[in-house]
N, CA, C and O atoms as a Maestro MAE file, in Angstrom:
{
 s_m_m2io_version
 :::
 2.0.0
}

f_m_ct {
 s_m_title
 :::
 protein
 m_atom[328] {
  # First column is atom index #
  i_m_mmod_type
  r_m_x_coord
  r_m_y_coord
  r_m_z_coord
  i_m_residue_number
  s_m_chain_name
  s_m_pdb_residue_name
  s_m_pdb_atom_name
  i_m_atomic_number
  :::
  1 25 16.366 -5.654 -0.747 1 A "MET " " N  " 7
  2 3 15.039 -5.786 -0.193 1 A "MET " " CA " 6
  3 2 14.139 -4.742 -0.770 1 A "MET " " C  " 6
  4 15 14.508 -3.604 -1.062 1 A "MET " " O  " 8
  5 25 12.772 -5.276 -0.930 2 A "SER " " N  " 7
  6 3 11.776 -3.965 -1.493 2 A "SER " " CA " 6
  7 2 10.683 -4.743 -0.301 2 A "SER " " C  " 6
  8 15 10.708 -5.569 0.611 2 A "SER " " O  " 8
  9 25 9.334 -3.433 -1.359 3 A "GLN " " N  " 7
  10 3 8.395 -4.002 0.130 3 A "GLN " " CA " 6
  11 2 7.061 -2.895 -0.884 3 A "GLN " " C  " 6
  12 15 7.193 -1.723 -1.236 3 A "GLN " " O  " 8
  13 25 6.212 -3.563 -1.045 4 A "ALA " " N  " 7
  14 3 5.008 -2.866 -1.629 4 A "ALA " " CA " 6
  15 2 4.494 -1.672 -0.571 4 A "ALA " " C  " 6
  16 15 3.949 -2.027 0.474 4 A "ALA " " O  " 8
  17 25 4.656 -0.425 -0.827 5 A "LEU " " N  " 7
  18 3 4.428 0.433 0.179 5 A "LEU " " CA " 6
  19 2 2.662 0.924 -0.285 5 A "LEU " " C  " 6
  20 15 2.111 0.717 -1.366 5 A "LEU " " O  " 8
  21 25 2.150 1.540 0.813 6 A "PHE " " N  " 7
  22 3 0.331 2.161 0.463 6 A "PHE " " CA " 6
  23 2 0.735 2.464 -0.882 6 A "PHE " " C  " 6
  24 15 1.813 2.504 -1.476 6 A "PHE " " O  " 8
  25 25 -0.528 2.674 -1.187 7 A "GLY " " N  " 7
  26 3 -0.668 3.786 -3.016 7 A "GLY " " CA " 6
  27 2 0.450 3.103 -3.974 7 A "GLY " " C  " 6
  28 15 0.728 3.790 -4.956 7 A "GLY " " O  " 8
  29 25 1.058 2.011 -3.870 8 A "GLU " " N  " 7
  30 3 1.518 1.420 -4.879 8 A "GLU " " CA " 6
  31 2 0.619 0.312 -5.511 8 A "GLU " " C  " 6
  32 15 -0.184 -0.399 -4.906 8 A "GLU " " O  " 8
  33 25 0.978 0.297 -7.174 9 A "ALA " " N  " 7
  34 3 0.481 -1.165 -6.949 9 A "ALA " " CA " 6
  35 2 0.968 -2.200 -7.100 9 A "ALA " " C  " 6
  36 15 2.199 -2.159 -7.113 9 A "ALA " " O  " 8
  37 25 0.364 -3.512 -7.273 10 A "VAL " " N  " 7
  38 3 1.062 -4.742 -7.440 10 A "VAL " " CA " 6
  39 2 -0.226 -5.313 -8.023 10 A "VAL " " C  " 6
  40 15 -1.379 -4.921 -7.844 10 A "VAL " " O  " 8
  41 25 0.458 -6.842 -9.136 11 A "GLN " " N  " 7
  42 3 -0.700 -7.475 -9.265 11 A "GLN " " CA " 6
  43 2 -0.698 -8.789 -8.423 11 A "GLN " " C  " 6
  44 15 0.278 -9.396 -7.983 11 A "GLN " " O  " 8
  45 25 -2.127 -9.104 -8.293 12 A "VAL " " N  " 7
  46 3 -1.997 -10.447 -7.690 12 A "VAL " " CA " 6
  47 2 -1.716 -11.518 -8.379 12 A "VAL " " C  " 6
  48 15 -2.498 -11.650 -9.321 12 A "VAL " " O  " 8
  49 25 -0.605 -12.673 -8.277 13 A "LEU " " N  " 7
  50 3 -1.032 -13.515 -9.160 13 A "LEU " " CA " 6
  51 2 -1.150 -14.980 -8.310 13 A "LEU " " C  " 6
  52 15 -0.969 -16.037 -8.914 13 A "LEU " " O  " 8
  53 25 -1.470 -14.959 -6.858 14 A "GLU " " N  " 7
  54 3 -2.188 -16.410 -6.357 14 A "GLU " " CA " 6
  55 2 -2.585 -15.656 -5.520 14 A "GLU " " C  " 6
  56 15 -2.151 -14.538 -5.246 14 A "GLU " " O  " 8
  57 25 -4.036 -16.620 -4.740 15 A "VAL " " N  " 7
  58 3 -4.533 -15.920 -3.187 15 A "VAL " " CA " 6
  59 2 -4.557 -17.568 -3.009 15 A "VAL " " C  " 6
  60 15 -4.665 -18.537 -3.762 15 A "VAL " " O  " 8
  61 25 -4.350 -17.270 -1.172 16 A "ARG " " N  " 7
  62 3 -3.892 -18.691 -0.246 16 A "ARG " " CA " 6
  63 2 -4.557 -18.589 1.162 16 A "ARG " " C  " 6
  64 15 -3.973 -18.360 2.221 16 A "ARG " " O  " 8
  65 25 -6.371 -18.878 0.905 17 A "GLY " " N  " 7
  66 3 -6.372 -18.337 2.077 17 A "GLY " " CA " 6
  67 2 -6.460 -16.414 2.758 17 A "GLY " " C  " 6
  68 15 -7.406 -15.997 2.090 17 A "GLY " " O  " 8
  69 25 -6.066 -15.406 3.503 18 A "GLU " " N  " 7
  70 3 -5.845 -14.330 3.855 18 A "GLU " " CA " 6
  71 2 -4.756 -13.937 3.272 18 A "GLU " " C  " 6
  72 15 -4.163 -12.931 3.664 18 A "GLU " " O  " 8
  73 25 -4.304 -14.726 2.177 19 A "TRP " " N  " 7
  74 3 -2.916 -13.964 2.118 19 A "TRP " " CA " 6
  75 2 -2.815 -14.001 0.121 19 A "TRP " " C  " 6
  76 15 -3.300 -14.998 -0.414 19 A "TRP " " O  " 8
  77 25 -2.168 -12.863 -0.826 20 A "ALA " " N  " 7
  78 3 -1.900 -13.133 -1.736 20 A "ALA " " CA " 6
  79 2 -0.553 -13.053 -1.790 20 A "ALA " " C  " 6
  80 15 0.210 -12.542 -0.970 20 A "ALA " " O  " 8
  81 25 -0.264 -13.702 -3.016 21 A "TRP " " N  " 7
  82 3 1.204 -13.394 -4.001 21 A "TRP " " CA " 6
  83 2 1.043 -12.723 -4.356 21 A "TRP " " C  " 6
  84 15 -0.112 -12.646 -4.773 21 A "TRP " " O  " 8
  85 25 1.834 -11.665 -4.569 22 A "VAL " " N  " 7
  86 3 1.928 -10.306 -5.533 22 A "VAL " " CA " 6
  87 2 3.078 -10.093 -6.554 22 A "VAL " " C  " 6
  88 15 3.705 -11.033 -7.044 22 A "VAL " " O  " 8
  89 25 3.239 -9.175 -6.754 23 A "GLN " " N  " 7
  90 3 4.484 -9.004 -7.892 23 A "GLN " " CA " 6
  91 2 4.122 -7.266 -7.871 23 A "GLN " " C  " 6
  92 15 2.960 -6.933 -8.107 23 A "GLN " " O  " 8
  93 25 4.921 -6.451 -7.648 24 A "HIS " " N  " 7
  94 3 4.961 -5.297 -7.432 24 A "HIS " " CA " 6
  95 2 5.472 -4.995 -8.825 24 A "HIS " " C  " 6
  96 15 6.465 -5.467 -9.378 24 A "HIS " " O  " 8
  97 25 4.284 -3.801 -9.444 25 A "VAL " " N  " 7
  98 3 4.901 -3.422 -10.718 25 A "VAL " " CA " 6
  99 2 5.499 -2.668 -11.479 25 A "VAL " " C  " 6
  100 15 5.653 -2.535 -12.693 25 A "VAL " " O  " 8
  101 25 6.183 -1.639 -9.482 26 A "GLN " " N  " 7
  102 3 7.385 -1.080 -10.643 26 A "GLN " " CA " 6
  103 2 8.257 -1.732 -10.698 26 A "GLN " " C  " 6
  104 15 8.530 -1.800 -11.896 26 A "GLN " " O  " 8
  105 25 8.998 -2.362 -10.098 27 A "ASP " " N  " 7
  106 3 10.252 -3.439 -9.806 27 A "ASP " " CA " 6
  107 2 10.246 -4.618 -10.094 27 A "ASP " " C  " 6
  108 15 11.202 -5.193 -10.616 27 A "ASP " " O  " 8
  109 25 8.837 -5.307 -9.703 28 A "GLY " " N  " 7
  110 3 8.805 -6.633 -10.312 28 A "GLY " " CA " 6
  111 2 9.145 -7.395 -9.008 28 A "GLY " " C  " 6
  112 15 9.167 -8.625 -9.069 28 A "GLY " " O  " 8
  113 25 9.427 -6.740 -7.765 29 A "TYR " " N  " 7
  114 3 9.345 -7.386 -6.511 29 A "TYR " " CA " 6
  115 2 8.526 -8.494 -6.132 29 A "TYR " " C  " 6
  116 15 7.413 -8.141 -6.522 29 A "TYR " " O  " 8
  117 25 8.383 -9.821 -5.515 30 A "LEU " " N  " 7
  118 3 7.499 -10.664 -5.327 30 A "LEU " " CA " 6
  119 2 7.545 -11.231 -4.246 30 A "LEU " " C  " 6
  120 15 8.567 -11.724 -3.770 30 A "LEU " " O  " 8
  121 25 5.586 -11.227 -3.328 31 A "GLY " " N  " 7
  122 3 5.856 -11.190 -1.790 31 A "GLY " " CA " 6
  123 2 5.154 -11.260 -1.706 31 A "GLY " " C  " 6
  124 15 4.546 -10.701 -2.619 31 A "GLY " " O  " 8
  125 25 4.137 -12.020 -0.534 32 A "TRP " " N  " 7
  126 3 3.042 -12.149 0.420 32 A "TRP " " CA " 6
  127 2 2.571 -10.697 0.766 32 A "TRP " " C  " 6
  128 15 3.246 -9.752 1.175 32 A "TRP " " O  " 8
  129 25 1.085 -10.781 0.464 33 A "ILE " " N  " 7
  130 3 0.998 -9.208 1.648 33 A "ILE " " CA " 6
  131 2 -0.868 -10.113 2.007 33 A "ILE " " C  " 6
  132 15 -1.366 -11.100 1.466 33 A "ILE " " O  " 8
  133 25 -1.321 -9.347 2.938 34 A "GLN " " N  " 7
  134 3 -2.260 -9.259 3.848 34 A "GLN " " CA " 6
  135 2 -3.722 -9.148 2.703 34 A "GLN " " C  " 6
  136 15 -3.930 -7.963 2.444 34 A "GLN " " O  " 8
  137 25 -4.503 -9.885 2.155 35 A "ILE " " N  " 7
  138 3 -5.365 -9.698 1.565 35 A "ILE " " CA " 6
  139 2 -6.762 -8.143 2.092 35 A "ILE " " C  " 6
  140 15 -7.512 -7.575 1.298 35 A "ILE " " O  " 8
  141 25 -6.670 -7.923 3.354 36 A "PRO " " N  " 7
  142 3 -6.744 -7.060 3.723 36 A "PRO " " CA " 6
  143 2 -6.126 -5.622 3.585 36 A "PRO " " C  " 6
  144 15 -6.571 -4.486 3.748 36 A "PRO " " O  " 8
  145 25 -4.974 -6.122 3.234 37 A "ALA " " N  " 7
  146 3 -4.020 -4.627 2.879 37 A "ALA " " CA " 6
  147 2 -4.374 -4.072 0.951 37 A "ALA " " C  " 6
  148 15 -4.228 -2.911 0.568 37 A "ALA " " O  " 8
  149 25 -4.739 -4.995 0.232 38 A "LEU " " N  " 7
  150 3 -5.502 -4.660 -0.498 38 A "LEU " " CA " 6
  151 2 -6.275 -4.045 -1.108 38 A "LEU " " C  " 6
  152 15 -7.346 -4.351 -0.583 38 A "LEU " " O  " 8
  153 25 -6.590 -2.971 -2.333 39 A "GLU " " N  " 7
  154 3 -7.662 -2.534 -2.643 39 A "GLU " " CA " 6
  155 2 -8.023 -2.236 -4.134 39 A "GLU " " C  " 6
  156 15 -7.762 -1.220 -4.778 39 A "GLU " " O  " 8
  157 25 -8.700 -3.389 -4.538 40 A "ARG " " N  " 7
  158 3 -8.845 -3.166 -6.143 40 A "ARG " " CA " 6
  159 2 -9.163 -1.985 -6.997 40 A "ARG " " C  " 6
  160 15 -10.254 -1.461 -6.775 40 A "ARG " " O  " 8
  161 25 -8.434 -1.478 -7.910 41 A "CYS " " N  " 7
  162 3 -8.676 -0.157 -8.612 41 A "CYS " " CA " 6
  163 2 -8.465 -0.538 -9.854 41 A "CYS " " C  " 6
  164 15 -7.918 -1.537 -10.324 41 A "CYS " " O  " 8
  165 25 -9.069 0.571 -10.423 42 A "THR " " N  " 7
  166 3 -8.705 0.805 -12.397 42 A "THR " " CA " 6
  167 2 -7.183 1.823 -12.404 42 A "THR " " C  " 6
  168 15 -6.885 2.549 -11.456 42 A "THR " " O  " 8
  169 25 -6.542 1.719 -13.367 43 A "ASP " " N  " 7
  170 3 -5.378 2.121 -13.944 43 A "ASP " " CA " 6
  171 2 -5.761 3.588 -13.385 43 A "ASP " " C  " 6
  172 15 -5.286 4.009 -12.330 43 A "ASP " " O  " 8
  173 25 -6.671 4.340 -14.192 44 A "SER " " N  " 7
  174 3 -6.745 5.571 -13.802 44 A "SER " " CA " 6
  175 2 -6.936 6.406 -12.307 44 A "SER " " C  " 6
  176 15 -6.562 7.469 -11.810 44 A "SER " " O  " 8
  177 25 -7.935 4.972 -11.847 45 A "THR " " N  " 7
  178 3 -7.558 5.787 -10.504 45 A "THR " " CA " 6
  179 2 -6.807 5.835 -9.343 45 A "THR " " C  " 6
  180 15 -7.003 6.538 -8.352 45 A "THR " " O  " 8
  181 25 -5.698 4.815 -9.602 46 A "LEU " " N  " 7
  182 3 -4.909 4.533 -9.423 46 A "LEU " " CA " 6
  183 2 -3.323 5.724 -9.596 46 A "LEU " " C  " 6
  184 15 -2.396 6.082 -8.870 46 A "LEU " " O  " 8
  185 25 -3.750 5.951 -10.883 47 A "VAL " " N  " 7
  186 3 -3.110 7.583 -11.408 47 A "VAL " " CA " 6
  187 2 -3.160 8.573 -10.784 47 A "VAL " " C  " 6
  188 15 -2.286 9.294 -10.303 47 A "VAL " " O  " 8
  189 25 -4.787 8.628 -10.798 48 A "ASP " " N  " 7
  190 3 -5.424 9.525 -9.835 48 A "ASP " " CA " 6
  191 2 -4.898 9.937 -8.339 48 A "ASP " " C  " 6
  192 15 -4.163 10.914 -8.192 48 A "ASP " " O  " 8
  193 25 -5.155 9.447 -7.675 49 A "TYR " " N  " 7
  194 3 -4.483 8.681 -6.616 49 A "TYR " " CA " 6
  195 2 -3.277 9.065 -6.465 49 A "TYR " " C  " 6
  196 15 -3.134 9.901 -5.573 49 A "TYR " " O  " 8
  197 25 -2.399 8.771 -6.989 50 A "GLN " " N  " 7
  198 3 -0.783 8.841 -7.244 50 A "GLN " " CA " 6
  199 2 -0.350 10.358 -7.468 50 A "GLN " " C  " 6
  200 15 0.677 10.942 -7.125 50 A "GLN " " O  " 8
  201 25 -1.387 10.764 -8.102 51 A "THR " " N  " 7
  202 3 -1.165 12.319 -8.878 51 A "THR " " CA " 6
  203 2 -1.695 13.602 -7.600 51 A "THR " " C  " 6
  204 15 -1.449 14.805 -7.517 51 A "THR " " O  " 8
  205 25 -2.507 12.664 -6.733 52 A "ALA " " N  " 7
  206 3 -3.035 13.811 -5.543 52 A "ALA " " CA " 6
  207 2 -2.147 14.148 -4.716 52 A "ALA " " C  " 6
  208 15 -2.118 15.253 -4.174 52 A "ALA " " O  " 8
  209 25 -1.122 13.009 -4.481 53 A "CYS " " N  " 7
  210 3 -0.019 12.897 -3.259 53 A "CYS " " CA " 6
  211 2 0.506 14.004 -3.001 53 A "CYS " " C  " 6
  212 15 0.952 14.627 -3.964 53 A "CYS " " O  " 8
  213 25 0.585 14.395 -2.114 54 A "ASN " " N  " 7
  214 3 1.336 15.549 -1.756 54 A "ASN " " CA " 6
  215 2 1.748 15.751 -0.950 54 A "ASN " " C  " 6
  216 15 1.845 16.955 -0.711 54 A "ASN " " O  " 8
  217 25 2.446 14.531 0.349 55 A "ALA " " N  " 7
  218 3 2.949 14.691 1.387 55 A "ALA " " CA " 6
  219 2 3.509 12.815 1.385 55 A "ALA " " C  " 6
  220 15 3.230 11.857 0.664 55 A "ALA " " O  " 8
  221 25 4.143 12.955 2.247 56 A "CYS " " N  " 7
  222 3 5.123 11.872 2.348 56 A "CYS " " CA " 6
  223 2 5.894 11.666 3.852 56 A "CYS " " C  " 6
  224 15 6.371 12.652 4.413 56 A "CYS " " O  " 8
  225 25 5.963 10.577 4.345 57 A "VAL " " N  " 7
  226 3 5.704 10.115 5.832 57 A "VAL " " CA " 6
  227 2 7.148 9.853 5.661 57 A "VAL " " C  " 6
  228 15 7.586 9.078 4.811 57 A "VAL " " O  " 8
  229 25 8.155 10.782 6.816 58 A "GLN " " N  " 7
  230 3 9.265 10.889 7.216 58 A "GLN " " CA " 6
  231 2 9.937 10.417 8.551 58 A "GLN " " C  " 6
  232 15 11.076 10.578 8.989 58 A "GLN " " O  " 8
  233 25 8.509 9.591 9.182 59 A "ALA " " N  " 7
  234 3 9.386 9.255 10.432 59 A "ALA " " CA " 6
  235 2 9.231 7.659 10.109 59 A "ALA " " C  " 6
  236 15 8.543 7.120 9.241 59 A "ALA " " O  " 8
  237 25 9.744 7.314 10.692 60 A "GLU " " N  " 7
  238 3 10.114 5.414 10.408 60 A "GLU " " CA " 6
  239 2 8.761 4.929 10.553 60 A "GLU " " C  " 6
  240 15 8.134 4.386 9.643 60 A "GLU " " O  " 8
  241 25 8.422 5.091 11.466 61 A "LEU " " N  " 7
  242 3 6.497 4.726 11.057 61 A "LEU " " CA " 6
  243 2 5.746 5.533 11.986 61 A "LEU " " C  " 6
  244 15 6.130 5.969 13.071 61 A "LEU " " O  " 8
  245 25 4.562 5.685 11.392 62 A "LEU " " N  " 7
  246 3 3.789 7.187 11.409 62 A "LEU " " CA " 6
  247 2 2.114 6.562 12.150 62 A "LEU " " C  " 6
  248 15 1.337 6.314 11.228 62 A "LEU " " O  " 8
  249 25 1.602 6.339 13.301 63 A "PRO " " N  " 7
  250 3 0.857 5.781 13.610 63 A "PRO " " CA " 6
  251 2 -0.327 6.515 12.582 63 A "PRO " " C  " 6
  252 15 0.020 7.506 11.939 63 A "PRO " " O  " 8
  253 25 -1.559 6.055 12.469 64 A "VAL " " N  " 7
  254 3 -2.677 5.819 11.601 64 A "VAL " " CA " 6
  255 2 -3.726 5.553 12.421 64 A "VAL " " C  " 6
  256 15 -3.877 4.473 12.991 64 A "VAL " " O  " 8
  257 25 -4.909 7.054 12.567 65 A "PHE " " N  " 7
  258 3 -5.893 6.315 13.827 65 A "PHE " " CA " 6
  259 2 -7.385 6.511 13.103 65 A "PHE " " C  " 6
  260 15 -7.725 7.484 12.430 65 A "PHE " " O  " 8
  261 25 -7.730 6.002 13.239 66 A "ASN " " N  " 7
  262 3 -9.493 5.752 12.625 66 A "ASN " " CA " 6
  263 2 -10.282 7.074 12.941 66 A "ASN " " C  " 6
  264 15 -9.842 7.991 13.634 66 A "ASN " " O  " 8
  265 25 -11.616 7.035 12.280 67 A "LEU " " N  " 7
  266 3 -12.495 8.093 12.961 67 A "LEU " " CA " 6
  267 2 -12.652 8.589 14.058 67 A "LEU " " C  " 6
  268 15 -12.533 9.767 14.392 67 A "LEU " " O  " 8
  269 25 -13.144 6.998 15.125 68 A "GLU " " N  " 7
  270 3 -12.881 7.280 16.107 68 A "GLU " " CA " 6
  271 2 -11.924 7.384 17.335 68 A "GLU " " C  " 6
  272 15 -12.120 7.329 18.549 68 A "GLU " " O  " 8
  273 25 -10.677 7.574 16.464 69 A "GLY " " N  " 7
  274 3 -10.099 8.176 17.526 69 A "GLY " " CA " 6
  275 2 -8.740 6.796 17.671 69 A "GLY " " C  " 6
  276 15 -7.650 7.103 18.154 69 A "GLY " " O  " 8
  277 25 -8.958 5.644 17.293 70 A "SER " " N  " 7
  278 3 -7.828 4.182 17.632 70 A "SER " " CA " 6
  279 2 -7.132 4.233 16.737 70 A "SER " " C  " 6
  280 15 -7.152 4.681 15.590 70 A "SER " " O  " 8
  281 25 -6.323 3.592 17.527 71 A "LEU " " N  " 7
  282 3 -4.996 3.550 15.850 71 A "LEU " " CA " 6
  283 2 -5.723 2.214 15.347 71 A "LEU " " C  " 6
  284 15 -6.354 1.304 15.885 71 A "LEU " " O  " 8
  285 25 -5.306 2.561 14.000 72 A "ALA " " N  " 7
  286 3 -6.028 1.832 13.096 72 A "ALA " " CA " 6
  287 2 -4.511 1.133 12.032 72 A "ALA " " C  " 6
  288 15 -4.757 0.541 10.981 72 A "ALA " " O  " 8
  289 25 -2.964 1.340 12.543 73 A "GLY " " N  " 7
  290 3 -2.220 0.830 11.739 73 A "GLY " " CA " 6
  291 2 -0.631 1.679 12.112 73 A "GLY " " C  " 6
  292 15 -0.394 2.446 13.045 73 A "GLY " " O  " 8
  293 25 0.052 1.325 11.287 74 A "LYS " " N  " 7
  294 3 1.501 2.798 11.044 74 A "LYS " " CA " 6
  295 2 2.141 2.405 9.611 74 A "LYS " " C  " 6
  296 15 2.516 1.299 9.221 74 A "LYS " " O  " 8
  297 25 2.147 3.590 8.983 75 A "LEU " " N  " 7
  298 3 3.119 3.527 7.747 75 A "LEU " " CA " 6
  299 2 4.179 3.758 7.836 75 A "LEU " " C  " 6
  300 15 4.556 4.403 8.814 75 A "LEU " " O  " 8
  301 25 5.076 3.338 6.880 76 A "PRO " " N  " 7
  302 3 6.564 3.424 6.841 76 A "PRO " " CA " 6
  303 2 6.655 4.579 6.026 76 A "PRO " " C  " 6
  304 15 5.894 5.164 5.255 76 A "PRO " " O  " 8
  305 25 8.079 4.761 6.520 77 A "PHE " " N  " 7
  306 3 8.969 5.869 5.515 77 A "PHE " " CA " 6
  307 2 8.662 5.690 4.575 77 A "PHE " " C  " 6
  308 15 8.463 4.507 4.299 77 A "PHE " " O  " 8
  309 25 8.469 6.558 3.675 78 A "GLY " " N  " 7
  310 3 8.104 6.977 2.286 78 A "GLY " " CA " 6
  311 2 7.611 6.801 1.819 78 A "GLY " " C  " 6
  312 15 7.681 7.022 0.610 78 A "GLY " " O  " 8
  313 25 6.335 6.037 2.637 79 A "VAL " " N  " 7
  314 3 4.528 5.983 1.771 79 A "VAL " " CA " 6
  315 2 4.616 7.279 1.469 79 A "VAL " " C  " 6
  316 15 5.438 8.078 1.918 79 A "VAL " " O  " 8
  317 25 3.354 7.575 0.340 80 A "ARG " " N  " 7
  318 3 3.190 9.376 -0.404 80 A "ARG " " CA " 6
  319 2 1.550 9.006 0.314 80 A "ARG " " C  " 6
  320 15 1.039 7.888 0.376 80 A "ARG " " O  " 8
  321 25 1.062 10.080 0.718 81 A "LEU " " N  " 7
  322 3 -0.101 10.331 1.040 81 A "LEU " " CA " 6
  323 2 -0.931 11.895 0.257 81 A "LEU " " C  " 6
  324 15 -0.291 12.862 -0.155 81 A "LEU " " O  " 8
  325 25 -2.406 11.767 0.224 82 A "PHE " " N  " 7
  326 3 -2.547 13.212 0.302 82 A "PHE " " CA " 6
  327 2 -3.284 13.517 1.299 82 A "PHE " " C  " 6
  328 15 -3.532 14.698 1.546 82 A "PHE " " O  " 8
  :::
 }
 m_bond[327] {
  # First column is bond index #
  i_m_from
  i_m_to
  i_m_order
  :::
  1 1 2 1
  2 2 3 1
  3 3 4 2
  4 3 5 1
  5 5 6 1
  6 6 7 1
  7 7 8 2
  8 7 9 1
  9 9 10 1
  10 10 11 1
  11 11 12 2
  12 11 13 1
  13 13 14 1
  14 14 15 1
  15 15 16 2
  16 15 17 1
  17 17 18 1
  18 18 19 1
  19 19 20 2
  20 19 21 1
  21 21 22 1
  22 22 23 1
  23 23 24 2
  24 23 25 1
  25 25 26 1
  26 26 27 1
  27 27 28 2
  28 27 29 1
  29 29 30 1
  30 30 31 1
  31 31 32 2
  32 31 33 1
  33 33 34 1
  34 34 35 1
  35 35 36 2
  36 35 37 1
  37 37 38 1
  38 38 39 1
  39 39 40 2
  40 39 41 1
  41 41 42 1
  42 42 43 1
  43 43 44 2
  44 43 45 1
  45 45 46 1
  46 46 47 1
  47 47 48 2
  48 47 49 1
  49 49 50 1
  50 50 51 1
  51 51 52 2
  52 51 53 1
  53 53 54 1
  54 54 55 1
  55 55 56 2
  56 55 57 1
  57 57 58 1
  58 58 59 1
  59 59 60 2
  60 59 61 1
  61 61 62 1
  62 62 63 1
  63 63 64 2
  64 63 65 1
  65 65 66 1
  66 66 67 1
  67 67 68 2
  68 67 69 1
  69 69 70 1
  70 70 71 1
  71 71 72 2
  72 71 73 1
  73 73 74 1
  74 74 75 1
  75 75 76 2
  76 75 77 1
  77 77 78 1
  78 78 79 1
  79 79 80 2
  80 79 81 1
  81 81 82 1
  82 82 83 1
  83 83 84 2
  84 83 85 1
  85 85 86 1
  86 86 87 1
  87 87 88 2
  88 87 89 1
  89 89 90 1
  90 90 91 1
  91 91 92 2
  92 91 93 1
  93 93 94 1
  94 94 95 1
  95 95 96 2
  96 95 97 1
  97 97 98 1
  98 98 99 1
  99 99 100 2
  100 99 101 1
  101 101 102 1
  102 102 103 1
  103 103 104 2
  104 103 105 1
  105 105 106 1
  106 106 107 1
  107 107 108 2
  108 107 109 1
  109 109 110 1
  110 110 111 1
  111 111 112 2
  112 111 113 1
  113 113 114 1
  114 114 115 1
  115 115 116 2
  116 115 117 1
  117 117 118 1
  118 118 119 1
  119 119 120 2
  120 119 121 1
  121 121 122 1
  122 122 123 1
  123 123 124 2
  124 123 125 1
  125 125 126 1
  126 126 127 1
  127 127 128 2
  128 127 129 1
  129 129 130 1
  130 130 131 1
  131 131 132 2
  132 131 133 1
  133 133 134 1
  134 134 135 1
  135 135 136 2
  136 135 137 1
  137 137 138 1
  138 138 139 1
  139 139 140 2
  140 139 141 1
  141 141 142 1
  142 142 143 1
  143 143 144 2
  144 143 145 1
  145 145 146 1
  146 146 147 1
  147 147 148 2
  148 147 149 1
  149 149 150 1
  150 150 151 1
  151 151 152 2
  152 151 153 1
  153 153 154 1
  154 154 155 1
  155 155 156 2
  156 155 157 1
  157 157 158 1
  158 158 159 1
  159 159 160 2
  160 159 161 1
  161 161 162 1
  162 162 163 1
  163 163 164 2
  164 163 165 1
  165 165 166 1
  166 166 167 1
  167 167 168 2
  168 167 169 1
  169 169 170 1
  170 170 171 1
  171 171 172 2
  172 171 173 1
  173 173 174 1
  174 174 175 1
  175 175 176 2
  176 175 177 1
  177 177 178 1
  178 178 179 1
  179 179 180 2
  180 179 181 1
  181 181 182 1
  182 182 183 1
  183 183 184 2
  184 183 185 1
  185 185 186 1
  186 186 187 1
  187 187 188 2
  188 187 189 1
  189 189 190 1
  190 190 191 1
  191 191 192 2
  192 191 193 1
  193 193 194 1
  194 194 195 1
  195 195 196 2
  196 195 197 1
  197 197 198 1
  198 198 199 1
  199 199 200 2
  200 199 201 1
  201 201 202 1
  202 202 203 1
  203 203 204 2
  204 203 205 1
  205 205 206 1
  206 206 207 1
  207 207 208 2
  208 207 209 1
  209 209 210 1
  210 210 211 1
  211 211 212 2
  212 211 213 1
  213 213 214 1
  214 214 215 1
  215 215 216 2
  216 215 217 1
  217 217 218 1
  218 218 219 1
  219 219 220 2
  220 219 221 1
  221 221 222 1
  222 222 223 1
  223 223 224 2
  224 223 225 1
  225 225 226 1
  226 226 227 1
  227 227 228 2
  228 227 229 1
  229 229 230 1
  230 230 231 1
  231 231 232 2
  232 231 233 1
  233 233 234 1
  234 234 235 1
  235 235 236 2
  236 235 237 1
  237 237 238 1
  238 238 239 1
  239 239 240 2
  240 239 241 1
  241 241 242 1
  242 242 243 1
  243 243 244 2
  244 243 245 1
  245 245 246 1
  246 246 247 1
  247 247 248 2
  248 247 249 1
  249 249 250 1
  250 250 251 1
  251 251 252 2
  252 251 253 1
  253 253 254 1
  254 254 255 1
  255 255 256 2
  256 255 257 1
  257 257 258 1
  258 258 259 1
  259 259 260 2
  260 259 261 1
  261 261 262 1
  262 262 263 1
  263 263 264 2
  264 263 265 1
  265 265 266 1
  266 266 267 1
  267 267 268 2
  268 267 269 1
  269 269 270 1
  270 270 271 1
  271 271 272 2
  272 271 273 1
  273 273 274 1
  274 274 275 1
  275 275 276 2
  276 275 277 1
  277 277 278 1
  278 278 279 1
  279 279 280 2
  280 279 281 1
  281 281 282 1
  282 282 283 1
  283 283 284 2
  284 283 285 1
  285 285 286 1
  286 286 287 1
  287 287 288 2
  288 287 289 1
  289 289 290 1
  290 290 291 1
  291 291 292 2
  292 291 293 1
  293 293 294 1
  294 294 295 1
  295 295 296 2
  296 295 297 1
  297 297 298 1
  298 298 299 1
  299 299 300 2
  300 299 301 1
  301 301 302 1
  302 302 303 1
  303 303 304 2
  304 303 305 1
  305 305 306 1
  306 306 307 1
  307 307 308 2
  308 307 309 1
  309 309 310 1
  310 310 311 1
  311 311 312 2
  312 311 313 1
  313 313 314 1
  314 314 315 1
  315 315 316 2
  316 315 317 1
  317 317 318 1
  318 318 319 1
  319 319 320 2
  320 319 321 1
  321 321 322 1
  322 322 323 1
  323 323 324 2
  324 323 325 1
  325 325 326 1
  326 326 327 1
  327 327 328 2
  :::
 }
}
């Protein structure tokens, strides 16, 4: 099993409604992902983000809050952040 984690590159192969069929750039894994979870960026922007990451999620699921203090979602173990 594999999954695309926050900040990792995927290539969009097909779009159906709110879902995109993607291929994970690092290992070639194929799967569906919700379009709001994707952010289009250039290769250099991706490299800049990945280079700036200096922290890694060590919890099973890390709660993430928006600026208003409401729960925005959860990040899984292994996600790199800055």
